[in-house]
N, C-alpha and C positions, 0 to 999 in steps of 0.2 A: 453876726450872721455867718453861718458855715455854708460854703458853696463848693460842691464837688460834682463834676459831670457824672451822670448815671447813678447818682445817689439821691433817693427820695425818702421822705418820712410821711407816713399816713397816720391819722388818728387811731390810736390803739396799737400801733406797731412799735416794736422795740428795735432800735438801730444801734449796733455796737460800733464804736469809732475808736481808732488808734490815732491819737493826736500828737504830732511832733513838731509841726511848723511853729516858729515863735509867735506869729500873729494869732494862731488858733490856740496855743497854750495860754496866751493873754486873754483870749476870748473866754476860755473855760474858767480861768481864774476869776474874771469879772462875773461870769454867769453864776458861779458857785456863791458869790457874795451878794447876788441880787435876785434871789428867788429861784435860781437854777433854770430859768427859761432861756431857750436857745432856738433861733430860727434857722431853718434849712431851706435854701433856694438853689435851684440848679443854674449854673451859668449858661449863657446862650451866646452863639457866635454871630447870628444874624442881627442886624441893627433893628431898633424899634423897642417898644415897650416903655413903661414908665420909669424904669431904672436901667441905665446903661449896662449892658453885658449880663443881665439877669432875666430869667423867665418871669412872667407876670404873676405866677401863683407859687406859694411855698407853704410850709407847715411849721408851726411852732411846737416845740416839745419841751419836756422837763428832763433834766439830767437826773436819772434815778440810780445810777451806780457810778462810782468814781474810784479809780486806783491809780496811784503814781508809781511808775516802775523805777528801778534803780538807775536807769540811764536817762531819766527825766521825761519820759513819755507819759501821756495820760491815757488810760483805758477807761472809756466812759460808755454808758448806755443812755440813749435818749429815747424817751417814750413819747410818741406823738399825741398831741392834744387837739389841735384845730388847724385847718388850712386858712390861708389868708390871701388877699389880693394885694400886691405891692402898689403903694401910692406914691412913693418917693424914697429918697435916701437922706438920712440925717448925718451929721458930722461923724466921721469914723474915729476910732480910738485904737491906739497901740497896733496899727497896721491892719486891723480888720474892719469890715464894713458894717454899717447899721442901716436898717430899712424902716420905713414907716408902713405899717400894716393896717389893712381894713379887713376885719373878720366878718362883717355883716353878710357877704355873699355865702358864707359857709357857717352861719349862726347855729345850725343844727348840730354841727360837729361838737359844739360846747355843751349842748343840752341833752342829747340822746345818742345812744349807740345805733349805728346804722343796722337795722334788722331787715332791710329789703331782701326778700328771698331771691336766690340765684338759681340758674339752671346749671347745677354743678356737675351733672353726669357728662355732658359734652366736654366741659373743661377737664374733668378728671381723665376722660378717655384720651384726649390729645396729650395731656400731661404724662399719662402712663407711657405712651409711645415715645415721647421726648426723653423722659427720664431713663427708660430702659435702653434707648439708643445711646445715651451718654453715660451708662454705667451707674445711674443714680437710683435704681429701682428700690433700694432698701429704705429710702426716705419717704416713699409714697404712702406706706401704711400709716405713718404718723399724720401726714397731711389729710388723708381720708377721714381721720377721726375729728379733725378741726371743724368748728361750726362755720357757717357761711362767711361771717365777717372775718374771722381769723384766717380762713383759707385765702380769701381774696387779698387781704392786707399783706400777709406773709409772702404770697407769690409775687404780688406787684413790686414789693421791695426787694425780693431776693433773686428773681429770675434775671438772666442776662439780656434784658431788652436794651435797645438803643436809648440814649438820653431823651430823644424826642418821644419815643414810645413810653418811657417812664413818665414823662411829663403829662402825656395824655391820660395815663392811668391815675396820676395824682389829681388831675382836674375832672375825672369822671364824676358824674352827678351822684352816683350811689353804687352799692355793691353789684347790683344787677348789670349796670352799664360797664363797670370795671371787669366783671366776669366775662361778658360778651366780647369785650375788647381783647382780653388776655387769650381767650379761646381762639380768636381770629389771628392774633399775633403768633401763637404757638403753631397753629395750622400752617401759617405762611412759612415759618421756619422749617417745619417738617417737609413742606413741598419744595422749598429751596434746596434742602439737603438731598431730597430724592432726585431732583433734576441734576444736581451737581454730581451725585454718585453715578447716575445713568450716563452722563456725558463722559466721565472718565472711564 
């Protein structure tokens, strides 16, 4: 299991990782020899949950690209397959953790692509303001071409939301809920920036 704060994987998403810690190098080695499946779960600081120090929902993905660099790092891409609820933890190996997963709460992740329609115009409107304000306007045209699922998945994984906000996006029931939440989060960020600017 790979655990990095602020990093989530969603079904259909592609997550590039640069792996250099010995425990995670061992994890990738084992993963490549056992079906290429890899779980990602965000760590949590507050107590509680079925597994100490971890959020209760993660996502399993498949390693779809792998390159070893000359200095011993691994450059991998993990493609999301299905979310799961953590049930417990099994015996670790080579310094990395292993979890016991229940996929039943997210069974549709495995059987069908989420085609829930989203209200994309409000999201794109606040995103346009945010990206323009941060000198990222050139990327918007490509995002506007994406279908609803690709748009929500890419933004949820890539935008600089807090770890707790990312976790809420991971656990959202469908694209529509994820879109509404992202729109609200970006609006909140824009409002915070506006207030901060006016105070100074």
